[in-house]
mmCIF file of the C-alpha atoms, coordinates in Angstrom:
data_MODEL
# 
_entry.id   MODEL 
# 
loop_
_atom_site.group_PDB 
_atom_site.id 
_atom_site.type_symbol 
_atom_site.label_atom_id 
_atom_site.label_alt_id 
_atom_site.label_comp_id 
_atom_site.label_asym_id 
_atom_site.label_entity_id 
_atom_site.label_seq_id 
_atom_site.pdbx_PDB_ins_code 
_atom_site.Cartn_x 
_atom_site.Cartn_y 
_atom_site.Cartn_z 
_atom_site.occupancy 
_atom_site.B_iso_or_equiv 
_atom_site.pdbx_formal_charge 
_atom_site.auth_seq_id 
_atom_site.auth_comp_id 
_atom_site.auth_asym_id 
_atom_site.auth_atom_id 
_atom_site.pdbx_PDB_model_num 
ATOM 1   C CA . UNK A 1 1   ? 34.197 -79.644  33.463  1.00 0.00 ? 1   UNK A CA 1 
ATOM 2   C CA . UNK A 1 2   ? 36.505 -80.253  30.573  1.00 0.00 ? 2   UNK A CA 1 
ATOM 3   C CA . UNK A 1 3   ? 39.696 -79.274  32.746  1.00 0.00 ? 3   UNK A CA 1 
ATOM 4   C CA . UNK A 1 4   ? 38.671 -81.627  35.512  1.00 0.00 ? 4   UNK A CA 1 
ATOM 5   C CA . UNK A 1 5   ? 38.152 -84.555  33.244  1.00 0.00 ? 5   UNK A CA 1 
ATOM 6   C CA . UNK A 1 6   ? 41.564 -83.840  31.451  1.00 0.00 ? 6   UNK A CA 1 
ATOM 7   C CA . UNK A 1 7   ? 43.297 -83.755  34.901  1.00 0.00 ? 7   UNK A CA 1 
ATOM 8   C CA . UNK A 1 8   ? 41.660 -87.119  35.821  1.00 0.00 ? 8   UNK A CA 1 
ATOM 9   C CA . UNK A 1 9   ? 42.756 -88.822  32.705  1.00 0.00 ? 9   UNK A CA 1 
ATOM 10  C CA . UNK A 1 10  ? 46.136 -87.311  33.042  1.00 0.00 ? 10  UNK A CA 1 
ATOM 11  C CA . UNK A 1 11  ? 46.705 -88.778  36.593  1.00 0.00 ? 11  UNK A CA 1 
ATOM 12  C CA . UNK A 1 12  ? 44.967 -92.146  35.863  1.00 0.00 ? 12  UNK A CA 1 
ATOM 13  C CA . UNK A 1 13  ? 47.576 -92.622  32.669  1.00 0.00 ? 13  UNK A CA 1 
ATOM 14  C CA . UNK A 1 14  ? 50.835 -91.629  34.635  1.00 0.00 ? 14  UNK A CA 1 
ATOM 15  C CA . UNK A 1 15  ? 49.822 -94.044  37.539  1.00 0.00 ? 15  UNK A CA 1 
ATOM 16  C CA . UNK A 1 16  ? 49.483 -96.761  35.050  1.00 0.00 ? 16  UNK A CA 1 
ATOM 17  C CA . UNK A 1 17  ? 52.531 -96.036  33.315  1.00 0.00 ? 17  UNK A CA 1 
ATOM 18  C CA . UNK A 1 18  ? 54.562 -95.762  36.734  1.00 0.00 ? 18  UNK A CA 1 
ATOM 19  C CA . UNK A 1 19  ? 52.982 -99.012  37.998  1.00 0.00 ? 19  UNK A CA 1 
ATOM 20  C CA . UNK A 1 20  ? 53.812 -100.798 35.152  1.00 0.00 ? 20  UNK A CA 1 
ATOM 21  C CA . UNK A 1 21  ? 57.446 -99.558  35.136  1.00 0.00 ? 21  UNK A CA 1 
ATOM 22  C CA . UNK A 1 22  ? 57.651 -100.207 38.772  1.00 0.00 ? 22  UNK A CA 1 
ATOM 23  C CA . UNK A 1 23  ? 56.308 -103.819 38.197  1.00 0.00 ? 23  UNK A CA 1 
ATOM 24  C CA . UNK A 1 24  ? 59.057 -104.323 35.177  1.00 0.00 ? 24  UNK A CA 1 
ATOM 25  C CA . UNK A 1 25  ? 61.625 -103.447 37.377  1.00 0.00 ? 25  UNK A CA 1 
ATOM 26  C CA . UNK A 1 26  ? 60.790 -105.328 40.722  1.00 0.00 ? 26  UNK A CA 1 
ATOM 27  C CA . UNK A 1 27  ? 59.926 -108.493 39.003  1.00 0.00 ? 27  UNK A CA 1 
ATOM 28  C CA . UNK A 1 28  ? 62.185 -110.130 36.332  1.00 0.00 ? 28  UNK A CA 1 
ATOM 29  C CA . UNK A 1 29  ? 60.899 -112.950 34.439  1.00 0.00 ? 29  UNK A CA 1 
ATOM 30  C CA . UNK A 1 30  ? 62.525 -115.183 31.577  1.00 0.00 ? 30  UNK A CA 1 
ATOM 31  C CA . UNK A 1 31  ? 59.776 -116.638 29.846  1.00 0.00 ? 31  UNK A CA 1 
ATOM 32  C CA . UNK A 1 32  ? 59.937 -120.357 28.357  1.00 0.00 ? 32  UNK A CA 1 
ATOM 33  C CA . UNK A 1 33  ? 61.131 -120.590 24.979  1.00 0.00 ? 33  UNK A CA 1 
ATOM 34  C CA . UNK A 1 34  ? 64.169 -118.090 25.552  1.00 0.00 ? 34  UNK A CA 1 
ATOM 35  C CA . UNK A 1 35  ? 67.181 -118.924 23.915  1.00 0.00 ? 35  UNK A CA 1 
ATOM 36  C CA . UNK A 1 36  ? 70.947 -118.331 25.884  1.00 0.00 ? 36  UNK A CA 1 
ATOM 37  C CA . UNK A 1 37  ? 73.824 -118.695 23.965  1.00 0.00 ? 37  UNK A CA 1 
ATOM 38  C CA . UNK A 1 38  ? 76.524 -120.521 25.925  1.00 0.00 ? 38  UNK A CA 1 
ATOM 39  C CA . UNK A 1 39  ? 79.991 -122.173 25.637  1.00 0.00 ? 39  UNK A CA 1 
ATOM 40  C CA . UNK A 1 40  ? 80.956 -125.478 26.865  1.00 0.00 ? 40  UNK A CA 1 
ATOM 41  C CA . UNK A 1 41  ? 83.446 -125.536 29.634  1.00 0.00 ? 41  UNK A CA 1 
ATOM 42  C CA . UNK A 1 42  ? 83.976 -129.477 29.675  1.00 0.00 ? 42  UNK A CA 1 
ATOM 43  C CA . UNK A 1 43  ? 84.827 -131.971 27.056  1.00 0.00 ? 43  UNK A CA 1 
ATOM 44  C CA . UNK A 1 44  ? 82.303 -134.861 26.792  1.00 0.00 ? 44  UNK A CA 1 
ATOM 45  C CA . UNK A 1 45  ? 82.584 -137.843 25.010  1.00 0.00 ? 45  UNK A CA 1 
ATOM 46  C CA . UNK A 1 46  ? 80.041 -140.473 24.475  1.00 0.00 ? 46  UNK A CA 1 
ATOM 47  C CA . UNK A 1 47  ? 82.733 -143.355 24.596  1.00 0.00 ? 47  UNK A CA 1 
ATOM 48  C CA . UNK A 1 48  ? 83.498 -142.183 28.147  1.00 0.00 ? 48  UNK A CA 1 
ATOM 49  C CA . UNK A 1 49  ? 80.324 -140.440 29.606  1.00 0.00 ? 49  UNK A CA 1 
ATOM 50  C CA . UNK A 1 50  ? 77.367 -141.691 31.475  1.00 0.00 ? 50  UNK A CA 1 
ATOM 51  C CA . UNK A 1 51  ? 74.171 -140.700 32.156  1.00 0.00 ? 51  UNK A CA 1 
ATOM 52  C CA . UNK A 1 52  ? 73.637 -138.134 35.251  1.00 0.00 ? 52  UNK A CA 1 
ATOM 53  C CA . UNK A 1 53  ? 77.403 -136.861 34.703  1.00 0.00 ? 53  UNK A CA 1 
ATOM 54  C CA . UNK A 1 54  ? 77.570 -133.201 35.500  1.00 0.00 ? 54  UNK A CA 1 
ATOM 55  C CA . UNK A 1 55  ? 78.334 -130.802 32.528  1.00 0.00 ? 55  UNK A CA 1 
ATOM 56  C CA . UNK A 1 56  ? 79.001 -126.932 32.723  1.00 0.00 ? 56  UNK A CA 1 
ATOM 57  C CA . UNK A 1 57  ? 78.700 -124.183 30.373  1.00 0.00 ? 57  UNK A CA 1 
ATOM 58  C CA . UNK A 1 58  ? 79.303 -120.575 30.557  1.00 0.00 ? 58  UNK A CA 1 
ATOM 59  C CA . UNK A 1 59  ? 77.560 -117.700 28.792  1.00 0.00 ? 59  UNK A CA 1 
ATOM 60  C CA . UNK A 1 60  ? 79.805 -114.753 27.538  1.00 0.00 ? 60  UNK A CA 1 
ATOM 61  C CA . UNK A 1 61  ? 77.184 -112.120 27.243  1.00 0.00 ? 61  UNK A CA 1 
ATOM 62  C CA . UNK A 1 62  ? 74.838 -110.516 29.364  1.00 0.00 ? 62  UNK A CA 1 
ATOM 63  C CA . UNK A 1 63  ? 70.978 -110.724 28.910  1.00 0.00 ? 63  UNK A CA 1 
ATOM 64  C CA . UNK A 1 64  ? 68.801 -107.986 29.675  1.00 0.00 ? 64  UNK A CA 1 
ATOM 65  C CA . UNK A 1 65  ? 65.087 -108.077 30.571  1.00 0.00 ? 65  UNK A CA 1 
ATOM 66  C CA . UNK A 1 66  ? 63.872 -104.188 30.143  1.00 0.00 ? 66  UNK A CA 1 
ATOM 67  C CA . UNK A 1 67  ? 66.831 -102.564 31.496  1.00 0.00 ? 67  UNK A CA 1 
ATOM 68  C CA . UNK A 1 68  ? 67.989 -104.740 33.941  1.00 0.00 ? 68  UNK A CA 1 
ATOM 69  C CA . UNK A 1 69  ? 70.557 -107.172 33.778  1.00 0.00 ? 69  UNK A CA 1 
ATOM 70  C CA . UNK A 1 70  ? 68.666 -110.642 33.973  1.00 0.00 ? 70  UNK A CA 1 
ATOM 71  C CA . UNK A 1 71  ? 71.678 -112.966 33.167  1.00 0.00 ? 71  UNK A CA 1 
ATOM 72  C CA . UNK A 1 72  ? 74.769 -111.220 33.922  1.00 0.00 ? 72  UNK A CA 1 
ATOM 73  C CA . UNK A 1 73  ? 78.095 -112.340 31.717  1.00 0.00 ? 73  UNK A CA 1 
ATOM 74  C CA . UNK A 1 74  ? 80.005 -115.223 33.354  1.00 0.00 ? 74  UNK A CA 1 
ATOM 75  C CA . UNK A 1 75  ? 76.986 -117.005 34.475  1.00 0.00 ? 75  UNK A CA 1 
ATOM 76  C CA . UNK A 1 76  ? 77.800 -120.760 34.785  1.00 0.00 ? 76  UNK A CA 1 
ATOM 77  C CA . UNK A 1 77  ? 74.912 -123.430 33.683  1.00 0.00 ? 77  UNK A CA 1 
ATOM 78  C CA . UNK A 1 78  ? 75.136 -126.663 35.330  1.00 0.00 ? 78  UNK A CA 1 
ATOM 79  C CA . UNK A 1 79  ? 73.630 -129.759 33.288  1.00 0.00 ? 79  UNK A CA 1 
ATOM 80  C CA . UNK A 1 80  ? 73.616 -133.435 33.456  1.00 0.00 ? 80  UNK A CA 1 
ATOM 81  C CA . UNK A 1 81  ? 73.456 -135.993 30.788  1.00 0.00 ? 81  UNK A CA 1 
ATOM 82  C CA . UNK A 1 82  ? 70.030 -137.202 30.340  1.00 0.00 ? 82  UNK A CA 1 
ATOM 83  C CA . UNK A 1 83  ? 70.551 -139.887 27.552  1.00 0.00 ? 83  UNK A CA 1 
ATOM 84  C CA . UNK A 1 84  ? 73.513 -141.210 25.376  1.00 0.00 ? 84  UNK A CA 1 
ATOM 85  C CA . UNK A 1 85  ? 72.662 -143.205 22.352  1.00 0.00 ? 85  UNK A CA 1 
ATOM 86  C CA . UNK A 1 86  ? 75.648 -145.473 21.290  1.00 0.00 ? 86  UNK A CA 1 
ATOM 87  C CA . UNK A 1 87  ? 76.839 -145.453 17.718  1.00 0.00 ? 87  UNK A CA 1 
ATOM 88  C CA . UNK A 1 88  ? 75.386 -148.301 15.744  1.00 0.00 ? 88  UNK A CA 1 
ATOM 89  C CA . UNK A 1 89  ? 75.793 -149.228 11.904  1.00 0.00 ? 89  UNK A CA 1 
ATOM 90  C CA . UNK A 1 90  ? 74.306 -146.253 9.755   1.00 0.00 ? 90  UNK A CA 1 
ATOM 91  C CA . UNK A 1 91  ? 74.105 -143.693 12.783  1.00 0.00 ? 91  UNK A CA 1 
ATOM 92  C CA . UNK A 1 92  ? 76.817 -141.744 14.937  1.00 0.00 ? 92  UNK A CA 1 
ATOM 93  C CA . UNK A 1 93  ? 76.814 -141.621 18.680  1.00 0.00 ? 93  UNK A CA 1 
ATOM 94  C CA . UNK A 1 94  ? 74.193 -138.972 20.383  1.00 0.00 ? 94  UNK A CA 1 
ATOM 95  C CA . UNK A 1 95  ? 74.045 -137.282 23.720  1.00 0.00 ? 95  UNK A CA 1 
ATOM 96  C CA . UNK A 1 96  ? 71.144 -135.432 25.229  1.00 0.00 ? 96  UNK A CA 1 
ATOM 97  C CA . UNK A 1 97  ? 72.041 -132.838 28.159  1.00 0.00 ? 97  UNK A CA 1 
ATOM 98  C CA . UNK A 1 98  ? 69.339 -131.487 30.394  1.00 0.00 ? 98  UNK A CA 1 
ATOM 99  C CA . UNK A 1 99  ? 70.390 -128.198 32.339  1.00 0.00 ? 99  UNK A CA 1 
ATOM 100 C CA . UNK A 1 100 ? 69.016 -127.701 35.861  1.00 0.00 ? 100 UNK A CA 1 
ATOM 101 C CA . UNK A 1 101 ? 71.054 -125.106 37.582  1.00 0.00 ? 101 UNK A CA 1 
ATOM 102 C CA . UNK A 1 102 ? 72.324 -121.582 37.204  1.00 0.00 ? 102 UNK A CA 1 
ATOM 103 C CA . UNK A 1 103 ? 74.811 -119.627 39.129  1.00 0.00 ? 103 UNK A CA 1 
ATOM 104 C CA . UNK A 1 104 ? 75.433 -115.936 38.561  1.00 0.00 ? 104 UNK A CA 1 
ATOM 105 C CA . UNK A 1 105 ? 78.958 -114.357 39.191  1.00 0.00 ? 105 UNK A CA 1 
ATOM 106 C CA . UNK A 1 106 ? 77.387 -112.754 42.650  1.00 0.00 ? 106 UNK A CA 1 
ATOM 107 C CA . UNK A 1 107 ? 76.667 -116.401 43.649  1.00 0.00 ? 107 UNK A CA 1 
ATOM 108 C CA . UNK A 1 108 ? 72.995 -116.437 43.220  1.00 0.00 ? 108 UNK A CA 1 
ATOM 109 C CA . UNK A 1 109 ? 71.653 -119.886 42.629  1.00 0.00 ? 109 UNK A CA 1 
ATOM 110 C CA . UNK A 1 110 ? 68.348 -120.582 40.603  1.00 0.00 ? 110 UNK A CA 1 
ATOM 111 C CA . UNK A 1 111 ? 67.035 -123.898 39.482  1.00 0.00 ? 111 UNK A CA 1 
ATOM 112 C CA . UNK A 1 112 ? 65.885 -123.920 35.996  1.00 0.00 ? 112 UNK A CA 1 
ATOM 113 C CA . UNK A 1 113 ? 64.661 -126.342 33.618  1.00 0.00 ? 113 UNK A CA 1 
ATOM 114 C CA . UNK A 1 114 ? 66.178 -126.054 30.057  1.00 0.00 ? 114 UNK A CA 1 
ATOM 115 C CA . UNK A 1 115 ? 67.992 -128.278 27.355  1.00 0.00 ? 115 UNK A CA 1 
ATOM 116 C CA . UNK A 1 116 ? 70.839 -127.931 24.952  1.00 0.00 ? 116 UNK A CA 1 
ATOM 117 C CA . UNK A 1 117 ? 69.178 -127.113 21.794  1.00 0.00 ? 117 UNK A CA 1 
ATOM 118 C CA . UNK A 1 118 ? 69.534 -129.191 18.897  1.00 0.00 ? 118 UNK A CA 1 
ATOM 119 C CA . UNK A 1 119 ? 67.469 -129.660 15.452  1.00 0.00 ? 119 UNK A CA 1 
ATOM 120 C CA . UNK A 1 120 ? 67.593 -133.586 16.497  1.00 0.00 ? 120 UNK A CA 1 
ATOM 121 C CA . UNK A 1 121 ? 65.402 -133.492 19.242  1.00 0.00 ? 121 UNK A CA 1 
ATOM 122 C CA . UNK A 1 122 ? 67.953 -131.579 21.604  1.00 0.00 ? 122 UNK A CA 1 
ATOM 123 C CA . UNK A 1 123 ? 70.314 -134.914 20.854  1.00 0.00 ? 123 UNK A CA 1 
ATOM 124 C CA . UNK A 1 124 ? 73.766 -133.680 20.056  1.00 0.00 ? 124 UNK A CA 1 
ATOM 125 C CA . UNK A 1 125 ? 75.553 -135.541 17.243  1.00 0.00 ? 125 UNK A CA 1 
ATOM 126 C CA . UNK A 1 126 ? 73.546 -138.605 15.792  1.00 0.00 ? 126 UNK A CA 1 
ATOM 127 C CA . UNK A 1 127 ? 74.241 -137.991 12.134  1.00 0.00 ? 127 UNK A CA 1 
ATOM 128 C CA . UNK A 1 128 ? 73.971 -140.767 9.233   1.00 0.00 ? 128 UNK A CA 1 
ATOM 129 C CA . UNK A 1 129 ? 77.146 -142.472 7.942   1.00 0.00 ? 129 UNK A CA 1 
ATOM 130 C CA . UNK A 1 130 ? 78.027 -142.901 4.537   1.00 0.00 ? 130 UNK A CA 1 
ATOM 131 C CA . UNK A 1 131 ? 77.382 -146.324 2.797   1.00 0.00 ? 131 UNK A CA 1 
ATOM 132 C CA . UNK A 1 132 ? 80.107 -149.279 2.593   1.00 0.00 ? 132 UNK A CA 1 
ATOM 133 C CA . UNK A 1 133 ? 79.209 -150.839 -0.556  1.00 0.00 ? 133 UNK A CA 1 
ATOM 134 C CA . UNK A 1 134 ? 78.269 -149.325 -4.121  1.00 0.00 ? 134 UNK A CA 1 
ATOM 135 C CA . UNK A 1 135 ? 76.881 -151.019 -6.946  1.00 0.00 ? 135 UNK A CA 1 
ATOM 136 C CA . UNK A 1 136 ? 77.715 -150.204 -10.418 1.00 0.00 ? 136 UNK A CA 1 
ATOM 137 C CA . UNK A 1 137 ? 74.628 -149.956 -12.755 1.00 0.00 ? 137 UNK A CA 1 
ATOM 138 C CA . UNK A 1 138 ? 74.490 -149.070 -16.502 1.00 0.00 ? 138 UNK A CA 1 
ATOM 139 C CA . UNK A 1 139 ? 71.859 -146.635 -16.930 1.00 0.00 ? 139 UNK A CA 1 
ATOM 140 C CA . UNK A 1 140 ? 70.138 -146.742 -20.512 1.00 0.00 ? 140 UNK A CA 1 
ATOM 141 C CA . UNK A 1 141 ? 68.409 -143.918 -21.895 1.00 0.00 ? 141 UNK A CA 1 
ATOM 142 C CA . UNK A 1 142 ? 66.760 -143.743 -25.474 1.00 0.00 ? 142 UNK A CA 1 
ATOM 143 C CA . UNK A 1 143 ? 69.023 -141.840 -27.875 1.00 0.00 ? 143 UNK A CA 1 
ATOM 144 C CA . UNK A 1 144 ? 71.900 -142.022 -25.413 1.00 0.00 ? 144 UNK A CA 1 
ATOM 145 C CA . UNK A 1 145 ? 74.653 -144.399 -24.843 1.00 0.00 ? 145 UNK A CA 1 
ATOM 146 C CA . UNK A 1 146 ? 74.806 -146.217 -21.607 1.00 0.00 ? 146 UNK A CA 1 
ATOM 147 C CA . UNK A 1 147 ? 76.015 -144.457 -18.335 1.00 0.00 ? 147 UNK A CA 1 
ATOM 148 C CA . UNK A 1 148 ? 77.702 -145.922 -15.770 1.00 0.00 ? 148 UNK A CA 1 
ATOM 149 C CA . UNK A 1 149 ? 75.717 -145.008 -12.429 1.00 0.00 ? 149 UNK A CA 1 
ATOM 150 C CA . UNK A 1 150 ? 77.006 -145.760 -8.877  1.00 0.00 ? 150 UNK A CA 1 
ATOM 151 C CA . UNK A 1 151 ? 74.085 -146.770 -6.602  1.00 0.00 ? 151 UNK A CA 1 
ATOM 152 C CA . UNK A 1 152 ? 74.780 -147.021 -2.736  1.00 0.00 ? 152 UNK A CA 1 
ATOM 153 C CA . UNK A 1 153 ? 73.585 -150.291 -1.029  1.00 0.00 ? 153 UNK A CA 1 
ATOM 154 C CA . UNK A 1 154 ? 72.078 -150.476 2.427   1.00 0.00 ? 154 UNK A CA 1 
ATOM 155 C CA . UNK A 1 155 ? 75.165 -151.433 3.950   1.00 0.00 ? 155 UNK A CA 1 
ATOM 156 C CA . UNK A 1 156 ? 76.753 -148.635 6.124   1.00 0.00 ? 156 UNK A CA 1 
ATOM 157 C CA . UNK A 1 157 ? 79.478 -147.683 8.094   1.00 0.00 ? 157 UNK A CA 1 
ATOM 158 C CA . UNK A 1 158 ? 79.496 -147.889 11.895  1.00 0.00 ? 158 UNK A CA 1 
ATOM 159 C CA . UNK A 1 159 ? 78.992 -144.659 13.387  1.00 0.00 ? 159 UNK A CA 1 
ATOM 160 C CA . UNK A 1 160 ? 81.668 -142.613 15.586  1.00 0.00 ? 160 UNK A CA 1 
ATOM 161 C CA . UNK A 1 161 ? 81.439 -141.398 18.794  1.00 0.00 ? 161 UNK A CA 1 
ATOM 162 C CA . UNK A 1 162 ? 80.307 -137.926 19.542  1.00 0.00 ? 162 UNK A CA 1 
ATOM 163 C CA . UNK A 1 163 ? 82.856 -135.447 21.442  1.00 0.00 ? 163 UNK A CA 1 
ATOM 164 C CA . UNK A 1 164 ? 81.847 -131.921 22.515  1.00 0.00 ? 164 UNK A CA 1 
ATOM 165 C CA . UNK A 1 165 ? 84.999 -129.908 23.046  1.00 0.00 ? 165 UNK A CA 1 
ATOM 166 C CA . UNK A 1 166 ? 85.493 -127.162 25.328  1.00 0.00 ? 166 UNK A CA 1 
ATOM 167 C CA . UNK A 1 167 ? 84.475 -123.768 23.742  1.00 0.00 ? 167 UNK A CA 1 
ATOM 168 C CA . UNK A 1 168 ? 81.992 -125.214 21.509  1.00 0.00 ? 168 UNK A CA 1 
ATOM 169 C CA . UNK A 1 169 ? 79.063 -123.001 21.190  1.00 0.00 ? 169 UNK A CA 1 
ATOM 170 C CA . UNK A 1 170 ? 75.604 -123.925 21.894  1.00 0.00 ? 170 UNK A CA 1 
ATOM 171 C CA . UNK A 1 171 ? 71.881 -122.518 22.804  1.00 0.00 ? 171 UNK A CA 1 
ATOM 172 C CA . UNK A 1 172 ? 70.007 -123.443 25.695  1.00 0.00 ? 172 UNK A CA 1 
ATOM 173 C CA . UNK A 1 173 ? 66.264 -123.334 25.468  1.00 0.00 ? 173 UNK A CA 1 
ATOM 174 C CA . UNK A 1 174 ? 64.584 -122.346 28.609  1.00 0.00 ? 174 UNK A CA 1 
ATOM 175 C CA . UNK A 1 175 ? 61.442 -124.518 29.089  1.00 0.00 ? 175 UNK A CA 1 
ATOM 176 C CA . UNK A 1 176 ? 59.651 -123.111 32.066  1.00 0.00 ? 176 UNK A CA 1 
ATOM 177 C CA . UNK A 1 177 ? 59.700 -119.376 33.280  1.00 0.00 ? 177 UNK A CA 1 
ATOM 178 C CA . UNK A 1 178 ? 62.468 -118.498 35.611  1.00 0.00 ? 178 UNK A CA 1 
ATOM 179 C CA . UNK A 1 179 ? 61.547 -115.753 38.392  1.00 0.00 ? 179 UNK A CA 1 
ATOM 180 C CA . UNK A 1 180 ? 64.848 -113.854 38.907  1.00 0.00 ? 180 UNK A CA 1 
ATOM 181 C CA . UNK A 1 181 ? 65.280 -111.880 42.342  1.00 0.00 ? 181 UNK A CA 1 
# 
């Protein structure tokens, strides 16, 4: 009786492991939240670019799911400019790029939903500009001679346009699961 129970448990565990291994090989899925490192192929300038212009990126490293190559090396990612914020007083220009298509080197096309990652709500650029004017104040502390202190005023430089050069490294964040064939 113990031998039969042992054999049944052995067969059950082997079948579940084999079915899990076959399932892992058949269905390849990139989960939402996956980061893919890419390089820019085009120059994008906020002075010239318009919303919905096409921008391309390429990955230089293969990405694996289990032992299968999910995103091969030299896969091209196509995106479009979603939003452009013009430079204003106190802030540089910013650009937001959405990625919507991926083409592998063996010409498989996948529709994806992703963005270029940035800490600034996925906007590239948009940094603060320095102050133009400073006010000189004497800081009087008890027991010390007065010290000159320079305090920035609320008048800032006008921002500059953001330029994305070819070869700039970025991370793409996948927002929806991708089923790869």
